[in-house]
mmCIF file of the N, C-alpha and C atoms, coordinates in Angstrom:
data_MODEL
# 
_entry.id   MODEL 
# 
loop_
_atom_site.group_PDB 
_atom_site.id 
_atom_site.type_symbol 
_atom_site.label_atom_id 
_atom_site.label_alt_id 
_atom_site.label_comp_id 
_atom_site.label_asym_id 
_atom_site.label_entity_id 
_atom_site.label_seq_id 
_atom_site.pdbx_PDB_ins_code 
_atom_site.Cartn_x 
_atom_site.Cartn_y 
_atom_site.Cartn_z 
_atom_site.occupancy 
_atom_site.B_iso_or_equiv 
_atom_site.pdbx_formal_charge 
_atom_site.auth_seq_id 
_atom_site.auth_comp_id 
_atom_site.auth_asym_id 
_atom_site.auth_atom_id 
_atom_site.pdbx_PDB_model_num 
ATOM 1   N N  . MET A 1 1  ? 6.076  -1.918  -2.439 1.00 0.00 ? 1  MET A N  1 
ATOM 2   C CA . MET A 1 1  ? 5.199  -2.967  -2.463 1.00 0.00 ? 1  MET A CA 1 
ATOM 3   C C  . MET A 1 1  ? 5.812  -3.769  -1.280 1.00 0.00 ? 1  MET A C  1 
ATOM 4   N N  . TRP A 1 2  ? 4.744  -4.362  -0.522 1.00 0.00 ? 2  TRP A N  1 
ATOM 5   C CA . TRP A 1 2  ? 5.032  -5.303  0.628  1.00 0.00 ? 2  TRP A CA 1 
ATOM 6   C C  . TRP A 1 2  ? 4.587  -6.676  0.098  1.00 0.00 ? 2  TRP A C  1 
ATOM 7   N N  . PHE A 1 3  ? 4.749  -7.613  0.896  1.00 0.00 ? 3  PHE A N  1 
ATOM 8   C CA . PHE A 1 3  ? 4.121  -8.952  0.874  1.00 0.00 ? 3  PHE A CA 1 
ATOM 9   C C  . PHE A 1 3  ? 3.758  -9.460  2.292  1.00 0.00 ? 3  PHE A C  1 
ATOM 10  N N  . LEU A 1 4  ? 2.542  -9.699  2.386  1.00 0.00 ? 4  LEU A N  1 
ATOM 11  C CA . LEU A 1 4  ? 1.960  -10.169 3.854  1.00 0.00 ? 4  LEU A CA 1 
ATOM 12  C C  . LEU A 1 4  ? 2.071  -11.627 3.509  1.00 0.00 ? 4  LEU A C  1 
ATOM 13  N N  . GLU A 1 5  ? 2.978  -11.958 4.543  1.00 0.00 ? 5  GLU A N  1 
ATOM 14  C CA . GLU A 1 5  ? 3.191  -13.543 4.681  1.00 0.00 ? 5  GLU A CA 1 
ATOM 15  C C  . GLU A 1 5  ? 2.242  -14.138 5.865  1.00 0.00 ? 5  GLU A C  1 
ATOM 16  N N  . GLN A 1 6  ? 1.666  -15.570 5.544  1.00 0.00 ? 6  GLN A N  1 
ATOM 17  C CA . GLN A 1 6  ? 1.072  -16.173 6.822  1.00 0.00 ? 6  GLN A CA 1 
ATOM 18  C C  . GLN A 1 6  ? 1.516  -17.665 6.490  1.00 0.00 ? 6  GLN A C  1 
ATOM 19  N N  . GLY A 1 7  ? 2.070  -18.265 7.398  1.00 0.00 ? 7  GLY A N  1 
ATOM 20  C CA . GLY A 1 7  ? 2.494  -19.708 7.369  1.00 0.00 ? 7  GLY A CA 1 
ATOM 21  C C  . GLY A 1 7  ? 3.323  -20.097 6.301  1.00 0.00 ? 7  GLY A C  1 
ATOM 22  N N  . GLY A 1 8  ? 4.375  -18.993 6.007  1.00 0.00 ? 8  GLY A N  1 
ATOM 23  C CA . GLY A 1 8  ? 5.410  -19.216 5.122  1.00 0.00 ? 8  GLY A CA 1 
ATOM 24  C C  . GLY A 1 8  ? 5.098  -19.129 3.729  1.00 0.00 ? 8  GLY A C  1 
ATOM 25  N N  . ARG A 1 9  ? 3.812  -18.548 3.414  1.00 0.00 ? 9  ARG A N  1 
ATOM 26  C CA . ARG A 1 9  ? 3.186  -18.466 2.217  1.00 0.00 ? 9  ARG A CA 1 
ATOM 27  C C  . ARG A 1 9  ? 2.809  -16.735 1.947  1.00 0.00 ? 9  ARG A C  1 
ATOM 28  N N  . ILE A 1 10 ? 2.915  -16.465 0.687  1.00 0.00 ? 10 ILE A N  1 
ATOM 29  C CA . ILE A 1 10 ? 2.383  -14.960 0.736  1.00 0.00 ? 10 ILE A CA 1 
ATOM 30  C C  . ILE A 1 10 ? 0.711  -15.044 0.470  1.00 0.00 ? 10 ILE A C  1 
ATOM 31  N N  . ALA A 1 11 ? 0.238  -14.124 1.625  1.00 0.00 ? 11 ALA A N  1 
ATOM 32  C CA . ALA A 1 11 ? -0.930 -14.234 1.793  1.00 0.00 ? 11 ALA A CA 1 
ATOM 33  C C  . ALA A 1 11 ? -1.727 -12.874 0.988  1.00 0.00 ? 11 ALA A C  1 
ATOM 34  N N  . ALA A 1 12 ? -0.913 -11.867 0.505  1.00 0.00 ? 12 ALA A N  1 
ATOM 35  C CA . ALA A 1 12 ? -1.295 -10.757 0.068  1.00 0.00 ? 12 ALA A CA 1 
ATOM 36  C C  . ALA A 1 12 ? -0.373 -9.666  -0.484 1.00 0.00 ? 12 ALA A C  1 
ATOM 37  N N  . THR A 1 13 ? -0.549 -9.046  -1.530 1.00 0.00 ? 13 THR A N  1 
ATOM 38  C CA . THR A 1 13 ? 0.374  -8.085  -1.979 1.00 0.00 ? 13 THR A CA 1 
ATOM 39  C C  . THR A 1 13 ? 0.036  -6.631  -1.675 1.00 0.00 ? 13 THR A C  1 
ATOM 40  N N  . ILE A 1 14 ? 0.678  -5.771  -0.682 1.00 0.00 ? 14 ILE A N  1 
ATOM 41  C CA . ILE A 1 14 ? 0.113  -4.553  -0.377 1.00 0.00 ? 14 ILE A CA 1 
ATOM 42  C C  . ILE A 1 14 ? 0.905  -3.502  -1.202 1.00 0.00 ? 14 ILE A C  1 
ATOM 43  N N  . ILE A 1 15 ? 0.183  -2.560  -1.934 1.00 0.00 ? 15 ILE A N  1 
ATOM 44  C CA . ILE A 1 15 ? 0.766  -1.431  -2.701 1.00 0.00 ? 15 ILE A CA 1 
ATOM 45  C C  . ILE A 1 15 ? 0.286  -0.065  -2.385 1.00 0.00 ? 15 ILE A C  1 
ATOM 46  N N  . ASP A 1 16 ? 1.304  0.763   -2.222 1.00 0.00 ? 16 ASP A N  1 
ATOM 47  C CA . ASP A 1 16 ? 0.879  2.290   -1.842 1.00 0.00 ? 16 ASP A CA 1 
ATOM 48  C C  . ASP A 1 16 ? 0.531  3.006   -3.005 1.00 0.00 ? 16 ASP A C  1 
ATOM 49  N N  . MET A 1 17 ? -0.749 3.427   -3.240 1.00 0.00 ? 17 MET A N  1 
ATOM 50  C CA . MET A 1 17 ? -1.156 3.930   -4.446 1.00 0.00 ? 17 MET A CA 1 
ATOM 51  C C  . MET A 1 17 ? -0.984 5.772   -4.387 1.00 0.00 ? 17 MET A C  1 
ATOM 52  N N  . GLY A 1 18 ? -0.655 5.889   -3.196 1.00 0.00 ? 18 GLY A N  1 
ATOM 53  C CA . GLY A 1 18 ? -0.480 7.496   -2.930 1.00 0.00 ? 18 GLY A CA 1 
ATOM 54  C C  . GLY A 1 18 ? -1.676 7.893   -2.531 1.00 0.00 ? 18 GLY A C  1 
ATOM 55  N N  . GLY A 1 19 ? -1.603 9.169   -1.988 1.00 0.00 ? 19 GLY A N  1 
ATOM 56  C CA . GLY A 1 19 ? -2.670 9.790   -1.650 1.00 0.00 ? 19 GLY A CA 1 
ATOM 57  C C  . GLY A 1 19 ? -3.510 9.257   -0.224 1.00 0.00 ? 19 GLY A C  1 
ATOM 58  N N  . GLY A 1 20 ? -2.883 8.451   0.499  1.00 0.00 ? 20 GLY A N  1 
ATOM 59  C CA . GLY A 1 20 ? -3.491 7.658   1.590  1.00 0.00 ? 20 GLY A CA 1 
ATOM 60  C C  . GLY A 1 20 ? -4.231 6.328   0.924  1.00 0.00 ? 20 GLY A C  1 
ATOM 61  N N  . MET A 1 21 ? -4.076 6.171   -0.306 1.00 0.00 ? 21 MET A N  1 
ATOM 62  C CA . MET A 1 21 ? -4.933 4.990   -0.618 1.00 0.00 ? 21 MET A CA 1 
ATOM 63  C C  . MET A 1 21 ? -3.934 3.614   -0.741 1.00 0.00 ? 21 MET A C  1 
ATOM 64  N N  . TRP A 1 22 ? -4.293 2.554   -0.317 1.00 0.00 ? 22 TRP A N  1 
ATOM 65  C CA . TRP A 1 22 ? -3.433 1.219   -0.359 1.00 0.00 ? 22 TRP A CA 1 
ATOM 66  C C  . TRP A 1 22 ? -4.354 0.360   -0.983 1.00 0.00 ? 22 TRP A C  1 
ATOM 67  N N  . ARG A 1 23 ? -3.887 -0.432  -2.017 1.00 0.00 ? 23 ARG A N  1 
ATOM 68  C CA . ARG A 1 23 ? -4.456 -1.491  -2.517 1.00 0.00 ? 23 ARG A CA 1 
ATOM 69  C C  . ARG A 1 23 ? -3.816 -2.820  -2.246 1.00 0.00 ? 23 ARG A C  1 
ATOM 70  N N  . VAL A 1 24 ? -4.676 -3.865  -1.796 1.00 0.00 ? 24 VAL A N  1 
ATOM 71  C CA . VAL A 1 24 ? -4.304 -5.288  -1.295 1.00 0.00 ? 24 VAL A CA 1 
ATOM 72  C C  . VAL A 1 24 ? -4.915 -6.173  -2.359 1.00 0.00 ? 24 VAL A C  1 
ATOM 73  N N  . ARG A 1 25 ? -4.005 -7.120  -2.797 1.00 0.00 ? 25 ARG A N  1 
ATOM 74  C CA . ARG A 1 25 ? -4.451 -8.137  -3.676 1.00 0.00 ? 25 ARG A CA 1 
ATOM 75  C C  . ARG A 1 25 ? -3.984 -9.650  -3.163 1.00 0.00 ? 25 ARG A C  1 
ATOM 76  N N  . ALA A 1 26 ? -4.882 -10.481 -2.949 1.00 0.00 ? 26 ALA A N  1 
ATOM 77  C CA . ALA A 1 26 ? -4.782 -11.761 -2.500 1.00 0.00 ? 26 ALA A CA 1 
ATOM 78  C C  . ALA A 1 26 ? -4.261 -12.454 -3.647 1.00 0.00 ? 26 ALA A C  1 
ATOM 79  N N  . PRO A 1 27 ? -3.360 -13.759 -3.410 1.00 0.00 ? 27 PRO A N  1 
ATOM 80  C CA . PRO A 1 27 ? -3.087 -14.504 -4.548 1.00 0.00 ? 27 PRO A CA 1 
ATOM 81  C C  . PRO A 1 27 ? -4.294 -14.964 -5.432 1.00 0.00 ? 27 PRO A C  1 
ATOM 82  N N  . GLU A 1 28 ? -5.442 -15.248 -4.781 1.00 0.00 ? 28 GLU A N  1 
ATOM 83  C CA . GLU A 1 28 ? -6.737 -15.697 -5.757 1.00 0.00 ? 28 GLU A CA 1 
ATOM 84  C C  . GLU A 1 28 ? -7.139 -14.700 -6.544 1.00 0.00 ? 28 GLU A C  1 
ATOM 85  N N  . GLY A 1 29 ? -6.925 -13.409 -6.312 1.00 0.00 ? 29 GLY A N  1 
ATOM 86  C CA . GLY A 1 29 ? -7.314 -12.445 -7.227 1.00 0.00 ? 29 GLY A CA 1 
ATOM 87  C C  . GLY A 1 29 ? -8.124 -11.333 -6.358 1.00 0.00 ? 29 GLY A C  1 
ATOM 88  N N  . ASN A 1 30 ? -8.625 -11.527 -5.319 1.00 0.00 ? 30 ASN A N  1 
ATOM 89  C CA . ASN A 1 30 ? -9.406 -10.488 -4.690 1.00 0.00 ? 30 ASN A CA 1 
ATOM 90  C C  . ASN A 1 30 ? -8.659 -9.344  -4.222 1.00 0.00 ? 30 ASN A C  1 
ATOM 91  N N  . VAL A 1 31 ? -9.388 -8.221  -4.539 1.00 0.00 ? 31 VAL A N  1 
ATOM 92  C CA . VAL A 1 31 ? -8.689 -6.930  -4.184 1.00 0.00 ? 31 VAL A CA 1 
ATOM 93  C C  . VAL A 1 31 ? -9.504 -6.005  -3.254 1.00 0.00 ? 31 VAL A C  1 
ATOM 94  N N  . ARG A 1 32 ? -8.593 -5.438  -2.325 1.00 0.00 ? 32 ARG A N  1 
ATOM 95  C CA . ARG A 1 32 ? -9.402 -4.332  -1.511 1.00 0.00 ? 32 ARG A CA 1 
ATOM 96  C C  . ARG A 1 32 ? -8.673 -3.185  -1.467 1.00 0.00 ? 32 ARG A C  1 
ATOM 97  N N  . THR A 1 33 ? -9.335 -2.066  -1.167 1.00 0.00 ? 33 THR A N  1 
ATOM 98  C CA . THR A 1 33 ? -8.564 -0.770  -1.112 1.00 0.00 ? 33 THR A CA 1 
ATOM 99  C C  . THR A 1 33 ? -8.831 -0.185  0.303  1.00 0.00 ? 33 THR A C  1 
ATOM 100 N N  . VAL A 1 34 ? -7.778 0.102   0.915  1.00 0.00 ? 34 VAL A N  1 
ATOM 101 C CA . VAL A 1 34 ? -7.767 0.752   2.276  1.00 0.00 ? 34 VAL A CA 1 
ATOM 102 C C  . VAL A 1 34 ? -7.352 2.010   2.406  1.00 0.00 ? 34 VAL A C  1 
ATOM 103 N N  . THR A 1 35 ? -7.970 2.868   3.009  1.00 0.00 ? 35 THR A N  1 
ATOM 104 C CA . THR A 1 35 ? -7.798 4.283   3.258  1.00 0.00 ? 35 THR A CA 1 
ATOM 105 C C  . THR A 1 35 ? -6.702 4.626   4.534  1.00 0.00 ? 35 THR A C  1 
ATOM 106 N N  . ILE A 1 36 ? -5.694 4.964   4.462  1.00 0.00 ? 36 ILE A N  1 
ATOM 107 C CA . ILE A 1 36 ? -5.043 5.386   5.530  1.00 0.00 ? 36 ILE A CA 1 
ATOM 108 C C  . ILE A 1 36 ? -5.162 6.540   6.320  1.00 0.00 ? 36 ILE A C  1 
ATOM 109 N N  . PRO A 1 37 ? -5.420 6.545   7.730  1.00 0.00 ? 37 PRO A N  1 
ATOM 110 C CA . PRO A 1 37 ? -5.658 8.043   8.300  1.00 0.00 ? 37 PRO A CA 1 
ATOM 111 C C  . PRO A 1 37 ? -4.437 8.918   8.344  1.00 0.00 ? 37 PRO A C  1 
ATOM 112 N N  . ASP A 1 38 ? -4.586 10.184  8.363  1.00 0.00 ? 38 ASP A N  1 
ATOM 113 C CA . ASP A 1 38 ? -3.500 10.881  8.234  1.00 0.00 ? 38 ASP A CA 1 
ATOM 114 C C  . ASP A 1 38 ? -2.579 10.959  9.583  1.00 0.00 ? 38 ASP A C  1 
ATOM 115 N N  . GLY A 1 39 ? -1.148 10.839  9.565  1.00 0.00 ? 39 GLY A N  1 
ATOM 116 C CA . GLY A 1 39 ? -0.687 10.617  10.676 1.00 0.00 ? 39 GLY A CA 1 
ATOM 117 C C  . GLY A 1 39 ? -0.131 9.273   11.039 1.00 0.00 ? 39 GLY A C  1 
ATOM 118 N N  . THR A 1 40 ? -0.759 8.255   10.305 1.00 0.00 ? 40 THR A N  1 
ATOM 119 C CA . THR A 1 40 ? -0.398 7.069   10.696 1.00 0.00 ? 40 THR A CA 1 
ATOM 120 C C  . THR A 1 40 ? 1.104  6.513   10.394 1.00 0.00 ? 40 THR A C  1 
ATOM 121 N N  . ILE A 1 41 ? 1.818  6.198   11.355 1.00 0.00 ? 41 ILE A N  1 
ATOM 122 C CA . ILE A 1 41 ? 3.340  6.077   11.463 1.00 0.00 ? 41 ILE A CA 1 
ATOM 123 C C  . ILE A 1 41 ? 3.783  4.763   10.653 1.00 0.00 ? 41 ILE A C  1 
ATOM 124 N N  . THR A 1 42 ? 2.993  3.600   10.641 1.00 0.00 ? 42 THR A N  1 
ATOM 125 C CA . THR A 1 42 ? 3.540  2.548   9.914  1.00 0.00 ? 42 THR A CA 1 
ATOM 126 C C  . THR A 1 42 ? 2.264  2.125   8.992  1.00 0.00 ? 42 THR A C  1 
ATOM 127 N N  . PRO A 1 43 ? 2.267  2.682   7.948  1.00 0.00 ? 43 PRO A N  1 
ATOM 128 C CA . PRO A 1 43 ? 0.940  2.435   7.123  1.00 0.00 ? 43 PRO A CA 1 
ATOM 129 C C  . PRO A 1 43 ? 0.781  1.051   6.582  1.00 0.00 ? 43 PRO A C  1 
ATOM 130 N N  . ALA A 1 44 ? 1.911  0.532   6.062  1.00 0.00 ? 44 ALA A N  1 
ATOM 131 C CA . ALA A 1 44 ? 2.113  -1.009  5.810  1.00 0.00 ? 44 ALA A CA 1 
ATOM 132 C C  . ALA A 1 44 ? 1.103  -1.608  6.872  1.00 0.00 ? 44 ALA A C  1 
ATOM 133 N N  . LEU A 1 45 ? 1.780  -1.680  8.106  1.00 0.00 ? 45 LEU A N  1 
ATOM 134 C CA . LEU A 1 45 ? 1.390  -2.277  9.178  1.00 0.00 ? 45 LEU A CA 1 
ATOM 135 C C  . LEU A 1 45 ? -0.035 -2.187  9.474  1.00 0.00 ? 45 LEU A C  1 
ATOM 136 N N  . TYR A 1 46 ? -0.442 -0.793  9.449  1.00 0.00 ? 46 TYR A N  1 
ATOM 137 C CA . TYR A 1 46 ? -2.073 -0.641  9.409  1.00 0.00 ? 46 TYR A CA 1 
ATOM 138 C C  . TYR A 1 46 ? -2.877 -1.264  8.506  1.00 0.00 ? 46 TYR A C  1 
ATOM 139 N N  . VAL A 1 47 ? -2.444 -1.152  7.194  1.00 0.00 ? 47 VAL A N  1 
ATOM 140 C CA . VAL A 1 47 ? -3.185 -2.158  6.110  1.00 0.00 ? 47 VAL A CA 1 
ATOM 141 C C  . VAL A 1 47 ? -3.088 -3.768  6.535  1.00 0.00 ? 47 VAL A C  1 
ATOM 142 N N  . ALA A 1 48 ? -1.748 -4.211  6.775  1.00 0.00 ? 48 ALA A N  1 
ATOM 143 C CA . ALA A 1 48 ? -1.939 -5.558  7.211  1.00 0.00 ? 48 ALA A CA 1 
ATOM 144 C C  . ALA A 1 48 ? -2.875 -6.054  8.377  1.00 0.00 ? 48 ALA A C  1 
ATOM 145 N N  . GLU A 1 49 ? -3.052 -5.144  9.344  1.00 0.00 ? 49 GLU A N  1 
ATOM 146 C CA . GLU A 1 49 ? -3.819 -5.259  10.395 1.00 0.00 ? 49 GLU A CA 1 
ATOM 147 C C  . GLU A 1 49 ? -5.404 -5.313  10.037 1.00 0.00 ? 49 GLU A C  1 
ATOM 148 N N  . ARG A 1 50 ? -5.660 -4.574  8.853  1.00 0.00 ? 50 ARG A N  1 
ATOM 149 C CA . ARG A 1 50 ? -7.012 -4.451  8.543  1.00 0.00 ? 50 ARG A CA 1 
ATOM 150 C C  . ARG A 1 50 ? -7.511 -5.711  7.704  1.00 0.00 ? 50 ARG A C  1 
ATOM 151 N N  . VAL A 1 51 ? -6.618 -6.206  6.900  1.00 0.00 ? 51 VAL A N  1 
ATOM 152 C CA . VAL A 1 51 ? -6.977 -7.204  5.742  1.00 0.00 ? 51 VAL A CA 1 
ATOM 153 C C  . VAL A 1 51 ? -6.844 -8.644  6.496  1.00 0.00 ? 51 VAL A C  1 
ATOM 154 N N  . THR A 1 52 ? -6.409 -8.804  7.673  1.00 0.00 ? 52 THR A N  1 
ATOM 155 C CA . THR A 1 52 ? -5.845 -10.117 8.277  1.00 0.00 ? 52 THR A CA 1 
ATOM 156 C C  . THR A 1 52 ? -6.979 -10.574 9.126  1.00 0.00 ? 52 THR A C  1 
# 
């Protein structure tokens, strides 16, 4: 589990669901699913870049 921080506050929680699927939940409850391409070296960074 990773926490995406912006401006000193948690902006999202990033969770590896396995199989290349990651779930992102914002504090207000919004949820997104991101699929990571095979061979991605830093999956958490890949997800953070897609949701910010």
